[in-house]
mmCIF file of the N, C-alpha and C atoms, coordinates in Angstrom:
data_MODEL
# 
_entry.id   MODEL 
# 
loop_
_atom_site.group_PDB 
_atom_site.id 
_atom_site.type_symbol 
_atom_site.label_atom_id 
_atom_site.label_alt_id 
_atom_site.label_comp_id 
_atom_site.label_asym_id 
_atom_site.label_entity_id 
_atom_site.label_seq_id 
_atom_site.pdbx_PDB_ins_code 
_atom_site.Cartn_x 
_atom_site.Cartn_y 
_atom_site.Cartn_z 
_atom_site.occupancy 
_atom_site.B_iso_or_equiv 
_atom_site.pdbx_formal_charge 
_atom_site.auth_seq_id 
_atom_site.auth_comp_id 
_atom_site.auth_asym_id 
_atom_site.auth_atom_id 
_atom_site.pdbx_PDB_model_num 
ATOM 1   N N  . MET A 1 1  ? -106.299 53.702 123.231 1.00 0.00 ? 1  MET A N  1 
ATOM 2   C CA . MET A 1 1  ? -105.515 52.725 122.416 1.00 0.00 ? 1  MET A CA 1 
ATOM 3   C C  . MET A 1 1  ? -104.688 53.758 121.482 1.00 0.00 ? 1  MET A C  1 
ATOM 4   N N  . ASN A 1 2  ? -103.378 53.690 121.200 1.00 0.00 ? 2  ASN A N  1 
ATOM 5   C CA . ASN A 1 2  ? -102.800 54.516 120.343 1.00 0.00 ? 2  ASN A CA 1 
ATOM 6   C C  . ASN A 1 2  ? -102.637 53.678 119.005 1.00 0.00 ? 2  ASN A C  1 
ATOM 7   N N  . ARG A 1 3  ? -102.208 54.728 117.945 1.00 0.00 ? 3  ARG A N  1 
ATOM 8   C CA . ARG A 1 3  ? -102.118 54.359 116.569 1.00 0.00 ? 3  ARG A CA 1 
ATOM 9   C C  . ARG A 1 3  ? -101.576 52.775 116.294 1.00 0.00 ? 3  ARG A C  1 
ATOM 10  N N  . GLU A 1 4  ? -100.312 52.581 117.243 1.00 0.00 ? 4  GLU A N  1 
ATOM 11  C CA . GLU A 1 4  ? -99.181  51.411 116.938 1.00 0.00 ? 4  GLU A CA 1 
ATOM 12  C C  . GLU A 1 4  ? -100.114 50.400 117.490 1.00 0.00 ? 4  GLU A C  1 
ATOM 13  N N  . GLU A 1 5  ? -100.704 50.470 118.587 1.00 0.00 ? 5  GLU A N  1 
ATOM 14  C CA . GLU A 1 5  ? -101.507 49.225 119.110 1.00 0.00 ? 5  GLU A CA 1 
ATOM 15  C C  . GLU A 1 5  ? -102.620 48.987 118.150 1.00 0.00 ? 5  GLU A C  1 
ATOM 16  N N  . PHE A 1 6  ? -103.271 49.693 117.596 1.00 0.00 ? 6  PHE A N  1 
ATOM 17  C CA . PHE A 1 6  ? -104.463 49.508 116.727 1.00 0.00 ? 6  PHE A CA 1 
ATOM 18  C C  . PHE A 1 6  ? -103.956 48.609 115.269 1.00 0.00 ? 6  PHE A C  1 
ATOM 19  N N  . ARG A 1 7  ? -102.819 49.366 114.866 1.00 0.00 ? 7  ARG A N  1 
ATOM 20  C CA . ARG A 1 7  ? -102.038 48.749 113.752 1.00 0.00 ? 7  ARG A CA 1 
ATOM 21  C C  . ARG A 1 7  ? -101.552 47.506 113.894 1.00 0.00 ? 7  ARG A C  1 
ATOM 22  N N  . LEU A 1 8  ? -101.254 47.040 115.213 1.00 0.00 ? 8  LEU A N  1 
ATOM 23  C CA . LEU A 1 8  ? -100.755 45.592 115.456 1.00 0.00 ? 8  LEU A CA 1 
ATOM 24  C C  . LEU A 1 8  ? -101.881 44.787 115.606 1.00 0.00 ? 8  LEU A C  1 
ATOM 25  N N  . ILE A 1 9  ? -102.966 45.107 116.230 1.00 0.00 ? 9  ILE A N  1 
ATOM 26  C CA . ILE A 1 9  ? -104.385 44.166 116.353 1.00 0.00 ? 9  ILE A CA 1 
ATOM 27  C C  . ILE A 1 9  ? -104.904 44.035 114.972 1.00 0.00 ? 9  ILE A C  1 
ATOM 28  N N  . SER A 1 10 ? -104.960 45.064 114.106 1.00 0.00 ? 10 SER A N  1 
ATOM 29  C CA . SER A 1 10 ? -105.313 44.841 112.885 1.00 0.00 ? 10 SER A CA 1 
ATOM 30  C C  . SER A 1 10 ? -104.652 43.827 111.947 1.00 0.00 ? 10 SER A C  1 
ATOM 31  N N  . LYS A 1 11 ? -103.331 44.052 112.219 1.00 0.00 ? 11 LYS A N  1 
ATOM 32  C CA . LYS A 1 11 ? -102.439 43.194 111.209 1.00 0.00 ? 11 LYS A CA 1 
ATOM 33  C C  . LYS A 1 11 ? -102.582 41.801 111.728 1.00 0.00 ? 11 LYS A C  1 
ATOM 34  N N  . ARG A 1 12 ? -102.648 41.583 113.196 1.00 0.00 ? 12 ARG A N  1 
ATOM 35  C CA . ARG A 1 12 ? -102.662 40.107 113.805 1.00 0.00 ? 12 ARG A CA 1 
ATOM 36  C C  . ARG A 1 12 ? -104.015 39.484 113.065 1.00 0.00 ? 12 ARG A C  1 
ATOM 37  N N  . ALA A 1 13 ? -105.127 40.283 113.089 1.00 0.00 ? 13 ALA A N  1 
ATOM 38  C CA . ALA A 1 13 ? -106.496 39.924 112.881 1.00 0.00 ? 13 ALA A CA 1 
ATOM 39  C C  . ALA A 1 13 ? -106.373 39.639 111.109 1.00 0.00 ? 13 ALA A C  1 
ATOM 40  N N  . LEU A 1 14 ? -105.886 39.997 110.287 1.00 0.00 ? 14 LEU A N  1 
ATOM 41  C CA . LEU A 1 14 ? -105.722 40.050 108.964 1.00 0.00 ? 14 LEU A CA 1 
ATOM 42  C C  . LEU A 1 14 ? -104.790 38.687 108.650 1.00 0.00 ? 14 LEU A C  1 
ATOM 43  N N  . ASN A 1 15 ? -103.767 38.538 109.275 1.00 0.00 ? 15 ASN A N  1 
ATOM 44  C CA . ASN A 1 15 ? -102.919 37.398 109.259 1.00 0.00 ? 15 ASN A CA 1 
ATOM 45  C C  . ASN A 1 15 ? -103.437 36.370 109.743 1.00 0.00 ? 15 ASN A C  1 
ATOM 46  N N  . ASN A 1 16 ? -104.223 35.998 110.756 1.00 0.00 ? 16 ASN A N  1 
ATOM 47  C CA . ASN A 1 16 ? -104.635 34.900 111.545 1.00 0.00 ? 16 ASN A CA 1 
ATOM 48  C C  . ASN A 1 16 ? -105.989 34.398 110.398 1.00 0.00 ? 16 ASN A C  1 
ATOM 49  N N  . ALA A 1 17 ? -106.553 35.468 109.732 1.00 0.00 ? 17 ALA A N  1 
ATOM 50  C CA . ALA A 1 17 ? -107.486 34.854 108.672 1.00 0.00 ? 17 ALA A CA 1 
ATOM 51  C C  . ALA A 1 17 ? -107.106 34.416 107.645 1.00 0.00 ? 17 ALA A C  1 
ATOM 52  N N  . GLY A 1 18 ? -105.820 34.708 107.359 1.00 0.00 ? 18 GLY A N  1 
ATOM 53  C CA . GLY A 1 18 ? -105.279 34.284 106.108 1.00 0.00 ? 18 GLY A CA 1 
ATOM 54  C C  . GLY A 1 18 ? -105.493 35.206 104.818 1.00 0.00 ? 18 GLY A C  1 
ATOM 55  N N  . ILE A 1 19 ? -106.035 36.494 105.100 1.00 0.00 ? 19 ILE A N  1 
ATOM 56  C CA . ILE A 1 19 ? -106.422 37.316 103.983 1.00 0.00 ? 19 ILE A CA 1 
ATOM 57  C C  . ILE A 1 19 ? -105.219 37.978 103.256 1.00 0.00 ? 19 ILE A C  1 
ATOM 58  N N  . LYS A 1 20 ? -105.416 37.906 101.888 1.00 0.00 ? 20 LYS A N  1 
ATOM 59  C CA . LYS A 1 20 ? -104.304 38.138 101.247 1.00 0.00 ? 20 LYS A CA 1 
ATOM 60  C C  . LYS A 1 20 ? -104.559 39.705 100.460 1.00 0.00 ? 20 LYS A C  1 
ATOM 61  N N  . ALA A 1 21 ? -105.792 39.817 100.232 1.00 0.00 ? 21 ALA A N  1 
ATOM 62  C CA . ALA A 1 21 ? -106.076 41.249 99.624  1.00 0.00 ? 21 ALA A CA 1 
ATOM 63  C C  . ALA A 1 21 ? -107.488 41.711 99.991  1.00 0.00 ? 21 ALA A C  1 
ATOM 64  N N  . ILE A 1 22 ? -107.662 43.043 99.991  1.00 0.00 ? 22 ILE A N  1 
ATOM 65  C CA . ILE A 1 22 ? -108.894 43.639 100.334 1.00 0.00 ? 22 ILE A CA 1 
ATOM 66  C C  . ILE A 1 22 ? -109.571 44.568 99.662  1.00 0.00 ? 22 ILE A C  1 
ATOM 67  N N  . LYS A 1 23 ? -110.570 44.657 98.750  1.00 0.00 ? 23 LYS A N  1 
ATOM 68  C CA . LYS A 1 23 ? -111.052 45.713 98.063  1.00 0.00 ? 23 LYS A CA 1 
ATOM 69  C C  . LYS A 1 23 ? -112.084 46.349 98.634  1.00 0.00 ? 23 LYS A C  1 
ATOM 70  N N  . VAL A 1 24 ? -112.255 47.640 98.523  1.00 0.00 ? 24 VAL A N  1 
ATOM 71  C CA . VAL A 1 24 ? -113.294 48.437 99.259  1.00 0.00 ? 24 VAL A CA 1 
ATOM 72  C C  . VAL A 1 24 ? -113.976 49.107 98.269  1.00 0.00 ? 24 VAL A C  1 
ATOM 73  N N  . GLN A 1 25 ? -115.257 49.307 98.306  1.00 0.00 ? 25 GLN A N  1 
ATOM 74  C CA . GLN A 1 25 ? -115.998 50.023 97.383  1.00 0.00 ? 25 GLN A CA 1 
ATOM 75  C C  . GLN A 1 25 ? -116.839 50.862 98.077  1.00 0.00 ? 25 GLN A C  1 
ATOM 76  N N  . GLU A 1 26 ? -117.133 52.282 97.774  1.00 0.00 ? 26 GLU A N  1 
ATOM 77  C CA . GLU A 1 26 ? -118.123 52.966 98.443  1.00 0.00 ? 26 GLU A CA 1 
ATOM 78  C C  . GLU A 1 26 ? -119.393 52.712 97.846  1.00 0.00 ? 26 GLU A C  1 
ATOM 79  N N  . LEU A 1 27 ? -120.421 52.303 98.401  1.00 0.00 ? 27 LEU A N  1 
ATOM 80  C CA . LEU A 1 27 ? -121.885 52.027 97.540  1.00 0.00 ? 27 LEU A CA 1 
ATOM 81  C C  . LEU A 1 27 ? -122.725 53.414 97.911  1.00 0.00 ? 27 LEU A C  1 
ATOM 82  N N  . ASP A 1 28 ? -122.727 54.086 98.962  1.00 0.00 ? 28 ASP A N  1 
ATOM 83  C CA . ASP A 1 28 ? -123.429 55.256 99.136  1.00 0.00 ? 28 ASP A CA 1 
ATOM 84  C C  . ASP A 1 28 ? -123.149 56.183 100.203 1.00 0.00 ? 28 ASP A C  1 
ATOM 85  N N  . LYS A 1 29 ? -123.408 57.311 100.538 1.00 0.00 ? 29 LYS A N  1 
ATOM 86  C CA . LYS A 1 29 ? -123.170 58.129 101.710 1.00 0.00 ? 29 LYS A CA 1 
ATOM 87  C C  . LYS A 1 29 ? -124.135 59.266 101.852 1.00 0.00 ? 29 LYS A C  1 
ATOM 88  N N  . SER A 1 30 ? -124.226 59.349 103.192 1.00 0.00 ? 30 SER A N  1 
ATOM 89  C CA . SER A 1 30 ? -125.226 60.478 103.477 1.00 0.00 ? 30 SER A CA 1 
ATOM 90  C C  . SER A 1 30 ? -124.691 61.410 104.735 1.00 0.00 ? 30 SER A C  1 
ATOM 91  N N  . LEU A 1 31 ? -124.295 62.568 104.461 1.00 0.00 ? 31 LEU A N  1 
ATOM 92  C CA . LEU A 1 31 ? -123.694 63.489 105.072 1.00 0.00 ? 31 LEU A CA 1 
ATOM 93  C C  . LEU A 1 31 ? -124.544 64.717 105.492 1.00 0.00 ? 31 LEU A C  1 
ATOM 94  N N  . ASN A 1 32 ? -124.893 64.860 107.038 1.00 0.00 ? 32 ASN A N  1 
ATOM 95  C CA . ASN A 1 32 ? -125.811 65.799 107.534 1.00 0.00 ? 32 ASN A CA 1 
ATOM 96  C C  . ASN A 1 32 ? -125.212 66.630 108.493 1.00 0.00 ? 32 ASN A C  1 
ATOM 97  N N  . GLY A 1 33 ? -124.642 67.895 108.246 1.00 0.00 ? 33 GLY A N  1 
ATOM 98  C CA . GLY A 1 33 ? -124.247 68.547 109.243 1.00 0.00 ? 33 GLY A CA 1 
ATOM 99  C C  . GLY A 1 33 ? -123.026 68.235 109.912 1.00 0.00 ? 33 GLY A C  1 
ATOM 100 N N  . SER A 1 34 ? -123.314 67.453 111.084 1.00 0.00 ? 34 SER A N  1 
ATOM 101 C CA . SER A 1 34 ? -121.785 66.846 111.748 1.00 0.00 ? 34 SER A CA 1 
ATOM 102 C C  . SER A 1 34 ? -122.000 65.763 112.009 1.00 0.00 ? 34 SER A C  1 
ATOM 103 N N  . SER A 1 35 ? -122.884 65.062 111.253 1.00 0.00 ? 35 SER A N  1 
ATOM 104 C CA . SER A 1 35 ? -123.039 63.342 111.298 1.00 0.00 ? 35 SER A CA 1 
ATOM 105 C C  . SER A 1 35 ? -123.111 62.774 109.967 1.00 0.00 ? 35 SER A C  1 
ATOM 106 N N  . GLY A 1 36 ? -122.861 61.558 109.794 1.00 0.00 ? 36 GLY A N  1 
ATOM 107 C CA . GLY A 1 36 ? -123.113 60.986 108.632 1.00 0.00 ? 36 GLY A CA 1 
ATOM 108 C C  . GLY A 1 36 ? -122.864 59.536 108.489 1.00 0.00 ? 36 GLY A C  1 
ATOM 109 N N  . LYS A 1 37 ? -122.955 58.812 107.493 1.00 0.00 ? 37 LYS A N  1 
ATOM 110 C CA . LYS A 1 37 ? -123.086 57.429 107.292 1.00 0.00 ? 37 LYS A CA 1 
ATOM 111 C C  . LYS A 1 37 ? -122.430 57.177 105.880 1.00 0.00 ? 37 LYS A C  1 
ATOM 112 N N  . VAL A 1 38 ? -121.613 56.209 105.830 1.00 0.00 ? 38 VAL A N  1 
ATOM 113 C CA . VAL A 1 38 ? -121.099 55.446 104.406 1.00 0.00 ? 38 VAL A CA 1 
ATOM 114 C C  . VAL A 1 38 ? -121.281 54.460 104.448 1.00 0.00 ? 38 VAL A C  1 
ATOM 115 N N  . ARG A 1 39 ? -121.979 53.777 103.383 1.00 0.00 ? 39 ARG A N  1 
ATOM 116 C CA . ARG A 1 39 ? -122.088 52.149 103.201 1.00 0.00 ? 39 ARG A CA 1 
ATOM 117 C C  . ARG A 1 39 ? -121.037 51.828 102.325 1.00 0.00 ? 39 ARG A C  1 
ATOM 118 N N  . LEU A 1 40 ? -120.331 50.620 102.604 1.00 0.00 ? 40 LEU A N  1 
ATOM 119 C CA . LEU A 1 40 ? -119.223 49.869 101.932 1.00 0.00 ? 40 LEU A CA 1 
ATOM 120 C C  . LEU A 1 40 ? -119.311 48.694 101.490 1.00 0.00 ? 40 LEU A C  1 
ATOM 121 N N  . SER A 1 41 ? -119.037 48.237 100.295 1.00 0.00 ? 41 SER A N  1 
ATOM 122 C CA . SER A 1 41 ? -118.741 46.791 100.069 1.00 0.00 ? 41 SER A CA 1 
ATOM 123 C C  . SER A 1 41 ? -117.462 46.665 100.184 1.00 0.00 ? 41 SER A C  1 
ATOM 124 N N  . ILE A 1 42 ? -117.368 45.527 100.975 1.00 0.00 ? 42 ILE A N  1 
ATOM 125 C CA . ILE A 1 42 ? -115.745 45.006 101.149 1.00 0.00 ? 42 ILE A CA 1 
ATOM 126 C C  . ILE A 1 42 ? -115.387 43.471 100.700 1.00 0.00 ? 42 ILE A C  1 
ATOM 127 N N  . GLU A 1 43 ? -114.645 43.323 99.998  1.00 0.00 ? 43 GLU A N  1 
ATOM 128 C CA . GLU A 1 43 ? -114.319 41.960 99.318  1.00 0.00 ? 43 GLU A CA 1 
ATOM 129 C C  . GLU A 1 43 ? -112.938 41.566 99.681  1.00 0.00 ? 43 GLU A C  1 
ATOM 130 N N  . TYR A 1 44 ? -113.061 40.345 100.297 1.00 0.00 ? 44 TYR A N  1 
ATOM 131 C CA . TYR A 1 44 ? -111.926 39.762 100.889 1.00 0.00 ? 44 TYR A CA 1 
ATOM 132 C C  . TYR A 1 44 ? -111.471 38.572 99.945  1.00 0.00 ? 44 TYR A C  1 
ATOM 133 N N  . SER A 1 45 ? -110.082 38.651 99.709  1.00 0.00 ? 45 SER A N  1 
ATOM 134 C CA . SER A 1 45 ? -109.504 37.312 99.020  1.00 0.00 ? 45 SER A CA 1 
ATOM 135 C C  . SER A 1 45 ? -108.747 36.629 99.939  1.00 0.00 ? 45 SER A C  1 
ATOM 136 N N  . THR A 1 46 ? -109.043 35.295 100.287 1.00 0.00 ? 46 THR A N  1 
ATOM 137 C CA . THR A 1 46 ? -108.456 34.716 101.446 1.00 0.00 ? 46 THR A CA 1 
ATOM 138 C C  . THR A 1 46 ? -107.689 33.584 101.075 1.00 0.00 ? 46 THR A C  1 
ATOM 139 N N  . GLN A 1 47 ? -106.690 32.965 101.749 1.00 0.00 ? 47 GLN A N  1 
ATOM 140 C CA . GLN A 1 47 ? -105.816 31.936 101.471 1.00 0.00 ? 47 GLN A CA 1 
ATOM 141 C C  . GLN A 1 47 ? -106.636 30.730 101.657 1.00 0.00 ? 47 GLN A C  1 
ATOM 142 N N  . ASP A 1 48 ? -107.401 30.426 102.385 1.00 0.00 ? 48 ASP A N  1 
ATOM 143 C CA . ASP A 1 48 ? -108.073 29.154 102.682 1.00 0.00 ? 48 ASP A CA 1 
ATOM 144 C C  . ASP A 1 48 ? -109.899 29.337 102.184 1.00 0.00 ? 48 ASP A C  1 
ATOM 145 N N  . LEU A 1 49 ? -110.252 30.396 102.064 1.00 0.00 ? 49 LEU A N  1 
ATOM 146 C CA . LEU A 1 49 ? -111.664 30.433 101.851 1.00 0.00 ? 49 LEU A CA 1 
ATOM 147 C C  . LEU A 1 49 ? -111.902 30.931 100.806 1.00 0.00 ? 49 LEU A C  1 
ATOM 148 N N  . GLY A 1 50 ? -111.137 31.437 99.671  1.00 0.00 ? 50 GLY A N  1 
ATOM 149 C CA . GLY A 1 50 ? -111.487 32.115 98.438  1.00 0.00 ? 50 GLY A CA 1 
ATOM 150 C C  . GLY A 1 50 ? -111.990 33.349 98.760  1.00 0.00 ? 50 GLY A C  1 
ATOM 151 N N  . VAL A 1 51 ? -112.963 33.745 97.835  1.00 0.00 ? 51 VAL A N  1 
ATOM 152 C CA . VAL A 1 51 ? -113.241 35.272 97.824  1.00 0.00 ? 51 VAL A CA 1 
ATOM 153 C C  . VAL A 1 51 ? -114.654 35.467 98.442  1.00 0.00 ? 51 VAL A C  1 
ATOM 154 N N  . PHE A 1 52 ? -114.828 36.448 99.430  1.00 0.00 ? 52 PHE A N  1 
ATOM 155 C CA . PHE A 1 52 ? -116.117 36.342 100.083 1.00 0.00 ? 52 PHE A CA 1 
ATOM 156 C C  . PHE A 1 52 ? -116.336 38.100 100.145 1.00 0.00 ? 52 PHE A C  1 
ATOM 157 N N  . SER A 1 53 ? -117.523 38.689 100.308 1.00 0.00 ? 53 SER A N  1 
ATOM 158 C CA . SER A 1 53 ? -117.647 39.924 100.310 1.00 0.00 ? 53 SER A CA 1 
ATOM 159 C C  . SER A 1 53 ? -118.877 40.078 101.502 1.00 0.00 ? 53 SER A C  1 
ATOM 160 N N  . GLU A 1 54 ? -118.840 41.559 102.064 1.00 0.00 ? 54 GLU A N  1 
ATOM 161 C CA . GLU A 1 54 ? -119.994 41.783 102.880 1.00 0.00 ? 54 GLU A CA 1 
ATOM 162 C C  . GLU A 1 54 ? -120.089 43.447 102.753 1.00 0.00 ? 54 GLU A C  1 
ATOM 163 N N  . THR A 1 55 ? -121.177 43.852 103.294 1.00 0.00 ? 55 THR A N  1 
ATOM 164 C CA . THR A 1 55 ? -121.456 45.254 103.232 1.00 0.00 ? 55 THR A CA 1 
ATOM 165 C C  . THR A 1 55 ? -121.295 45.687 104.771 1.00 0.00 ? 55 THR A C  1 
ATOM 166 N N  . LYS A 1 56 ? -120.637 46.941 105.052 1.00 0.00 ? 56 LYS A N  1 
ATOM 167 C CA . LYS A 1 56 ? -120.393 47.444 106.254 1.00 0.00 ? 56 LYS A CA 1 
ATOM 168 C C  . LYS A 1 56 ? -121.024 49.010 105.987 1.00 0.00 ? 56 LYS A C  1 
ATOM 169 N N  . GLU A 1 57 ? -121.474 49.499 107.318 1.00 0.00 ? 57 GLU A N  1 
ATOM 170 C CA . GLU A 1 57 ? -122.036 50.682 107.328 1.00 0.00 ? 57 GLU A CA 1 
ATOM 171 C C  . GLU A 1 57 ? -121.168 51.664 108.342 1.00 0.00 ? 57 GLU A C  1 
ATOM 172 N N  . LEU A 1 58 ? -120.301 52.502 108.050 1.00 0.00 ? 58 LEU A N  1 
ATOM 173 C CA . LEU A 1 58 ? -119.506 53.272 109.056 1.00 0.00 ? 58 LEU A CA 1 
ATOM 174 C C  . LEU A 1 58 ? -120.394 54.635 109.298 1.00 0.00 ? 58 LEU A C  1 
ATOM 175 N N  . SER A 1 59 ? -120.350 54.960 110.685 1.00 0.00 ? 59 SER A N  1 
ATOM 176 C CA . SER A 1 59 ? -121.227 56.076 111.057 1.00 0.00 ? 59 SER A CA 1 
ATOM 177 C C  . SER A 1 59 ? -119.894 56.907 111.385 1.00 0.00 ? 59 SER A C  1 
ATOM 178 N N  . LEU A 1 60 ? -120.270 58.632 110.882 1.00 0.00 ? 60 LEU A N  1 
ATOM 179 C CA . LEU A 1 60 ? -119.350 59.371 110.737 1.00 0.00 ? 60 LEU A CA 1 
ATOM 180 C C  . LEU A 1 60 ? -119.612 60.690 111.928 1.00 0.00 ? 60 LEU A C  1 
ATOM 181 N N  . SER A 1 61 ? -118.713 61.313 112.344 1.00 0.00 ? 61 SER A N  1 
ATOM 182 C CA . SER A 1 61 ? -118.946 62.694 112.940 1.00 0.00 ? 61 SER A CA 1 
ATOM 183 C C  . SER A 1 61 ? -117.948 63.532 112.223 1.00 0.00 ? 61 SER A C  1 
ATOM 184 N N  . LYS A 1 62 ? -118.359 64.852 112.246 1.00 0.00 ? 62 LYS A N  1 
ATOM 185 C CA . LYS A 1 62 ? -117.639 66.005 112.001 1.00 0.00 ? 62 LYS A CA 1 
ATOM 186 C C  . LYS A 1 62 ? -116.859 66.708 112.953 1.00 0.00 ? 62 LYS A C  1 
ATOM 187 N N  . ILE A 1 63 ? -115.762 66.616 113.161 1.00 0.00 ? 63 ILE A N  1 
ATOM 188 C CA . ILE A 1 63 ? -114.961 67.215 114.635 1.00 0.00 ? 63 ILE A CA 1 
ATOM 189 C C  . ILE A 1 63 ? -114.102 68.056 113.944 1.00 0.00 ? 63 ILE A C  1 
ATOM 190 N N  . ASN A 1 64 ? -113.897 69.395 114.505 1.00 0.00 ? 64 ASN A N  1 
ATOM 191 C CA . ASN A 1 64 ? -113.147 70.525 113.759 1.00 0.00 ? 64 ASN A CA 1 
ATOM 192 C C  . ASN A 1 64 ? -112.910 70.476 112.288 1.00 0.00 ? 64 ASN A C  1 
ATOM 193 N N  . GLY A 1 65 ? -113.953 70.365 111.840 1.00 0.00 ? 65 GLY A N  1 
ATOM 194 C CA . GLY A 1 65 ? -114.063 70.275 110.173 1.00 0.00 ? 65 GLY A CA 1 
ATOM 195 C C  . GLY A 1 65 ? -113.500 69.029 109.593 1.00 0.00 ? 65 GLY A C  1 
ATOM 196 N N  . LYS A 1 66 ? -113.102 67.958 110.054 1.00 0.00 ? 66 LYS A N  1 
ATOM 197 C CA . LYS A 1 66 ? -112.551 66.949 109.636 1.00 0.00 ? 66 LYS A CA 1 
ATOM 198 C C  . LYS A 1 66 ? -113.635 65.804 109.659 1.00 0.00 ? 66 LYS A C  1 
ATOM 199 N N  . TRP A 1 67 ? -114.046 65.026 108.860 1.00 0.00 ? 67 TRP A N  1 
ATOM 200 C CA . TRP A 1 67 ? -114.638 63.707 108.942 1.00 0.00 ? 67 TRP A CA 1 
ATOM 201 C C  . TRP A 1 67 ? -113.920 62.499 109.916 1.00 0.00 ? 67 TRP A C  1 
ATOM 202 N N  . LYS A 1 68 ? -114.430 61.964 110.938 1.00 0.00 ? 68 LYS A N  1 
ATOM 203 C CA . LYS A 1 68 ? -114.149 61.100 111.683 1.00 0.00 ? 68 LYS A CA 1 
ATOM 204 C C  . LYS A 1 68 ? -115.015 59.706 111.611 1.00 0.00 ? 68 LYS A C  1 
ATOM 205 N N  . ILE A 1 69 ? -114.439 58.473 111.829 1.00 0.00 ? 69 ILE A N  1 
ATOM 206 C CA . ILE A 1 69 ? -115.194 57.486 111.988 1.00 0.00 ? 69 ILE A CA 1 
ATOM 207 C C  . ILE A 1 69 ? -115.225 57.293 113.340 1.00 0.00 ? 69 ILE A C  1 
ATOM 208 N N  . ASN A 1 70 ? -116.797 56.666 113.691 1.00 0.00 ? 70 ASN A N  1 
ATOM 209 C CA . ASN A 1 70 ? -117.058 56.527 114.933 1.00 0.00 ? 70 ASN A CA 1 
ATOM 210 C C  . ASN A 1 70 ? -116.902 55.036 115.014 1.00 0.00 ? 70 ASN A C  1 
ATOM 211 N N  . TRP A 1 71 ? -115.673 54.643 115.750 1.00 0.00 ? 71 TRP A N  1 
ATOM 212 C CA . TRP A 1 71 ? -115.227 53.370 115.643 1.00 0.00 ? 71 TRP A CA 1 
ATOM 213 C C  . TRP A 1 71 ? -115.966 52.316 116.532 1.00 0.00 ? 71 TRP A C  1 
ATOM 214 N N  . ASP A 1 72 ? -115.842 51.152 115.732 1.00 0.00 ? 72 ASP A N  1 
ATOM 215 C CA . ASP A 1 72 ? -116.896 49.760 116.183 1.00 0.00 ? 72 ASP A CA 1 
ATOM 216 C C  . ASP A 1 72 ? -115.846 48.906 115.797 1.00 0.00 ? 72 ASP A C  1 
ATOM 217 N N  . TRP A 1 73 ? -115.599 47.859 116.718 1.00 0.00 ? 73 TRP A N  1 
ATOM 218 C CA . TRP A 1 73 ? -114.681 47.020 116.403 1.00 0.00 ? 73 TRP A CA 1 
ATOM 219 C C  . TRP A 1 73 ? -115.169 45.909 115.589 1.00 0.00 ? 73 TRP A C  1 
ATOM 220 N N  . ASP A 1 74 ? -116.642 45.828 115.477 1.00 0.00 ? 74 ASP A N  1 
ATOM 221 C CA . ASP A 1 74 ? -117.217 44.806 114.437 1.00 0.00 ? 74 ASP A CA 1 
ATOM 222 C C  . ASP A 1 74 ? -116.938 45.272 113.007 1.00 0.00 ? 74 ASP A C  1 
ATOM 223 N N  . LEU A 1 75 ? -116.300 46.617 112.757 1.00 0.00 ? 75 LEU A N  1 
ATOM 224 C CA . LEU A 1 75 ? -115.897 46.803 111.588 1.00 0.00 ? 75 LEU A CA 1 
ATOM 225 C C  . LEU A 1 75 ? -114.635 45.917 110.929 1.00 0.00 ? 75 LEU A C  1 
ATOM 226 N N  . ILE A 1 76 ? -113.791 45.428 111.803 1.00 0.00 ? 76 ILE A N  1 
ATOM 227 C CA . ILE A 1 76 ? -112.852 44.548 111.453 1.00 0.00 ? 76 ILE A CA 1 
ATOM 228 C C  . ILE A 1 76 ? -113.303 43.105 111.268 1.00 0.00 ? 76 ILE A C  1 
# 
């Protein structure tokens, strides 16, 4: 999937859910060599459901000196 396809899928998901704003806060992280994890608190302000939040954990890999997210569709 290219960047534009991903952007369109993400935008469609946000619009369908009536999400008006998203606030992301890093809770903690663990980086070890070429792998790591970051735990985030994500707060959603929605049109119909009000405000709610959830905690997500991102799995990371260091590739060519840059940290990359190991993508999982459950993140959206």
